[in-house]
N, C-alpha and C positions, 0 to 999 in steps of 0.2 A: 522872618523877612519883613522889612519895613514896607510902608505903603508905597514909597517911591520905587523900591526895587520890584515890588509886585507889579506896578504899572509899567515899569520898564520891561519886565519879562513878558507881559501880555502884549506890549507894543511890538517887541521884536518877533514874537511868535505869529502875530496876526499879519504883519506886513512882510511881503516877500521881495519887493523891489525897492530900488533906491528912491524912486519918486514917492511910493506909498509910505515908506519909512519917514521921509522928510515931512510929509504932510501930517502924519500922526505925531511925530516928534514936536512939530511946531505947536500943535494943539495942546499937547501935554505940557510943553514948556511954559505956556502961559499960566498954567495952574500951579506949577511947582516952583521951588526956589532955584538959586544959582547952581547948586550941585546937580539937581535933576536935569537942568537945561544943559549943563556941560556933558553929562553922561549921554543924554540923547543926541547931542551934536556929535559926540564920539561914535555913537552907533551909526549915524548917517554917514559920516566920513568913512568909517570902516566898510560899510555896504558899498559906497561908491568906489572905494579903492578895490574891493574884491571884484566888483563887476568889471572895472577897467582891466584888472589883471586877467580875468577870464577871457575877455575879448582879445587881449594881446596874446595870450597863450594859444587861443584858437587860430588867430591869424598867423602866428609863428608856426603852428603845426601844419596849417594848410600850405604855407610857403615852403616849409621843409619837405613835405610830401611831394609837392610839385617840382622841387628843385633837385632833390636827391634821387638818383636813379637806383635800381636794384644793386648794381655793382658798387655804387657809392655807399649804400647802406651796409653792404658786406665789408667794405674796407673800414667803415666807421666802427663796425663791430669788432673787427680784428684789432684796430687801434686801441679800443677801450679794453678789451680782454687782455691784449698783450701787455699794455702798460700796467694795468691793475695787478695781474699775476706776476709780472716781472718785478715790480716794485715791492709787492707783498712778500714774495718768496726768494727774491734775489736771483731770478732766472734771467741770465743775460740774453739768451736767445729770444725769450718772450718780449723782453724790453726792446730788443733790436727790431723785432717784427712789428711791435706796436708803434715804435717811433717812425719806422719806414712808412707804415700805413698812414700815420698822422701827417707826415711830410707830403705824402702823395695827395691827401685831401687838401692840404693848405695850398699846394701848387696848382690845384684845379680851380681854386676860387677866382684868381684874376681873369680867367677866361669868361667869367660871367659878366664882367663889367662892359658897359656900353650896349646892353640889350635894348635900351629905350632911346638910343641915339639915332634911330632910323625913322624916316618917313617913307611909307610904302604906298604906292599908287598902282592899282590894278585896273586895267581897261581891256575891254573886248572889242574886236572889230565889228562883230555882229552879235546882237542879243538873241537872234533867232536863226537857226540853221536847219538843214534837212538831215535826216538820219543818214549816216554814212559819210557826211562831210567833216572835214577837219575844222577845229576851232582855232582861230588866230587872235592873238592879243599881245600885250606887252606889260611888263612890270617895271616900274621905276623905283629905285631905292636911292634915297638921298640922306646924307649925313648932316643933320641940323645941329649937331653938338659942337662945342668949342674945341674938342680934341679929336684926334684921329680915332676912327672906329675899327676895332679889330675884325678880322675876317669872321664870317658867320654863315648862317644858312637860313633860308626862307622856305617854309612849307605852305603850299596852297592846296587845300582840299578840293577835289573835283568829284562830286558825288561821293561814292564809296572809296575812291582812289586818292592818291596824293602825288603832287608834283613838287619836286625839290629844286631849289636854286642855290648855288654857292655865291656868296657875296665876298668880294675881295676887300682888302684894306682900303678904307675910304678916308680921305683927308676932310677936314671941316669944310662944309659947303659943297662938296663934290657929290656926284651922283653916278649911278650906273643903270643902263637900260638893257633889259634882257627880253628877248622875244618869248612869247608864251605860245606854244604849239601843243594843242591837245589832240591826240589821234581821234579817228572817227568814233562818234558816240552813238549809242542806240537811242531810239525814240524815248522821250520822257522830258521831265522838267528837272534839270540838273542844277544843283546849287554849287557855285564856285566861290570859294573863300570861306571865312576870312583869311587873309594872309597872316602868317604867324612868323615872327622872327625868332630864331632859335640860336642860343649861345650855349656852348658846352665845351668841355675839355676834350682833348684827343682820345683819352682813355674811356670816356663815357661814364664818369662818376657823377658829375653834376650837369644840370641843364636848366636854362632859364628861358622862358617863352613870354612873348607879348603878342596878343592878337589885335588886329585892326578891325574897324567896323565896315570895311568895304566888302560887301557881299553882292554877288550877281546871281540872278536866276536866268539860266540859259534854257530857252524853249527849243527842244529838238523835235521838229515837225516830222510827221510820217512822210514817206515817199509817196508821191502822187503821180498820176499820168494824165495827160490831156485826153479827154474823151469828147465825143461829138457834142455840139451844142444841143440843148434840150428841144430845139426846134427842128432837129433832124434825127434820122436814124430810128432806133427802136422806140425811144421815148415819145417822139412825135407821132409815130405810127400808132402807139397804144392810146395816146391822148386824143388822136384825131377823131375817134369814133364817139358818137354821142351816147349819153346815158339813156336808160329806159324810163326816166322820169319825164312826164309830160308837163309842159309849162305853156303859158300864154305868149311869151316873147323870148326868143333866143335866136341862134344862128341856124339850127338844123330844122327844116320844115318837116312836119310829120303827116298832117291830114287836115281836112276841113270838117268842122262840126257845127251844129246848130248853136246860135247865139243864146247865151244864158245871162240873166241879170248880173250885173257886175263886171262883165267883160268889157275890155277897152274897145271903143269904137274905131280906133286906129287899126285893129286887127280884123275888121270886117272885110270879107272877100266879096266884092260887089258883083263880080261875074257869076259866082255860084249863087249869090242872093237873087240875081235876075233870073236864073234858070229855075230855081226852086220856088221862088216867091216868098221865101223866108230868109231872115237874116242868118248868114253863115259867117263864121270866123275861122281864122287860121289857128292851127295848133302846132306846137313845136316840141322837139325833144331837147331837154336841157343838156347843154354842152358841158364837158368836164372843166372844172375850175383848174387853173394852173397852180396847183399846190401839191407839194411832194413831201414825202417822209422817207428818211433813211434810218433804219433800225439795225443796230450792231449788237449781235449776241456777245455776251461778256462772261459766260460761265466757263470754267475750266473743262467741264465735261463735254462741252460742245466743240472742242478743238483737239486736234491730235497732239499739238505741241505749241510752244511759244512762237515759233517761226510762222506757223499757219495763222495764228492770231494776228501777227504783224501784217501778213498779207491781207487779212480781213479789214484791219484798221486802214490800210492804204486804199483798199477798194472803197470803203465807206467815205473816207476823206475825199477821194477823187469825185465821187458822186455828189457829195455835199458842196464841194468847191465849185463844180460846174453849175449847180443850181444857183449858188450865191452870185457867181459872175454873170449869170443870165437874168439876175434880178427877179428870181422866182421866190415865192414863199416856200420855205423848206423847214421842216422840223427834223432835227438830228437827235436821235434818242439811243441810249444804251442802258445796260443794267447798272444798278447801284448796289454798293456794298450793304448787306443786311446782316446784323449780328446773328450768330447761330441760335441764341436763346429765343429770338423772336422770329426766326425764319419760318415761313408758312402762315404767320399771322399778320405780317406787315408787308405791304406792297410799296415798292419805291423804284423809280426810274430816274435817270439823269438826262437832262436836256443840255446839249452843248450849244454855246452861243453861235448864232449864224448871222449876225449883223454885218460882218465883213469877212473877207477871206482870212485875214490875220487872226481875228477872234476865233474863227472856226478851227483853224489849224492849231492855235494855242490850246483850245479845248481838247483836240485829239491828242495833243502831247501828254495830257494828264490822264487818259483812260488806261485802265489796267485790266488784266485778266484776273477775274475774281473767283475765289473758291466758294464763297457764300453769297449767292445772288439768285434772282428769279430766272426761270427758263425763258428762252426766246419767245415762246408762245405767250407767257404772261407779260413780257415786255411789250409785245405787239398789242396785247389787249389794252394795256394802259396807254400806249401811244395812240391807239385809235380813239380812246375816250378823250384824250387831251387835245387831239388835232382833228377837228371836224372837216368835212367836205374835202377829203383828199382825193386827188385824181389818180395818183400813182404812188406806190410804196415799194421801196427796195428793202429786202430783209437779207442781211449779210450774216452768214453762219459758217461754221467749220465743217470738215468732212465727216465728223461723227454724228451730225444731225441728219437723220434719214429723211427720205421724201415724205413719209407719213407725218413726222413731226413738223416738217416745213409746211405741209398743207394745213395742219392744225393751226399753226401760227398765222397763216394767210386768212383763215376763217375769222380772225378777230376784226378784220377790216370789212367795211360795208360792201354790198354788191356793186356799188358804183366805183369802187376803187380797184384799179388794176394792180395786182401784186406781182413783183418780180423777185424771185429768189436768186441770191448770188451765193453759190457754194464754193468755198475756197479750199482747194485740194491740190497741193503741190505735186502730187503723184499722178494727177489726171490730165487728160488732153482737153483743150478748150472745146466746149460745145454748148449749144442752146437747144432746149427741148420744151415742149408744152406738156404739162402734167396737170390734168384735171382743171383746165381753164386758167392755169397760171404758167408763166414763163420761168424756166429755171436755167440760169447761166452757171456753168462750171468753169472756173478759172484756175489755171495752174501757176501762172505768173501775173504780175500786175498789168503787163502789156496786153494780155488776153482780154481784159475788160473792155478796152477801147475798141478792139476789133469786133467783139461780139455785139456791142451796142451799135456800131456803125453798120454792120451787115444785117442787123435784126429785122429791119423793115423789108428787106429783099428776100429773107429766108422763108 
């Protein structure tokens, strides 16, 4: 082997891409004669051509797999086998079957034309709806091509489902408007789109699709109920009592004590000072701060079924919504998904946005019942650590959480925080009871929550 051939062999072995081969070939060509340069250029061109062929073959394979349906693949196999065997052995029946299958495939090809002649515009009347409400919108299909577009079909994914529209024959520049009506959806964040034009033959051998970029995220909010304002009913009654912490200035008067260095002179009680001959100052009990927390249990083991969890989500959303509308400080917390491999070693909770009613309801649209998460007691513990100076906390759980576990969850909050447990049980009658210093509301329907909170102060 000559020196040139040896270098050419090493160059081809070392470089694996067209770009690398070209750089190596250029360097080697500067040192060798015309023959070596020609050989190296041939290697570069061959590598480029091979790469282009590979790309084209992969693209053709992808296009074929997306276009040929299982029935089309079967007909293609029948055509190939029938023609090969019929021509090879002179079997007329096999030749006839192969020719008929081939003719069927050829006849299906024209139905694929015009798949990209459409403009599709998808609009929704509302981007946010309440669970149980219908979704209304429209879809506009326009033929922007220079020729008439054959009839076709448009598929619109709606979550895990699919909505289909039939498109008639459209002349150039014409359009068709179809109403989009999606039946009642469950709470969640539903992805609608992208719209996909589908062209195919009547037999179902070939199909051609084109997807558009128009995608909508529909927020399906939980159902809520109007509950009394936080300045009335049970919440007002619970927050009206002062705490047991003594301070120098507040709204609730507690007692008179002797003056101590550092006390404010504005708190001196002059009448008591005149009687005792010593400076006496007023002392107060600290009033509860108007700050609320809503804790929603999220573990599957804490609910009887999914419907009970939806009731709990609606109760928590109603409480949080009332607080936001009353311009209160509210922390809305639920469990967060924790991988099984680190469960028990990692603590995590999820804070829902509460800056506005829309943000809060959007957050509730995305909460799920989780198989791997912390218990409600652990969620309350983290919620108490992250939200200080709470005046009242609502803990919303399912019917499988007993009173003992609910009391353990309540212990996570400080002694100055009033804890109200909301037990969601669709089989139970509404009632309110006091259990070990905490109020427990049992609701069977969403409307029960409003009545219990309204009657709470008088009960």
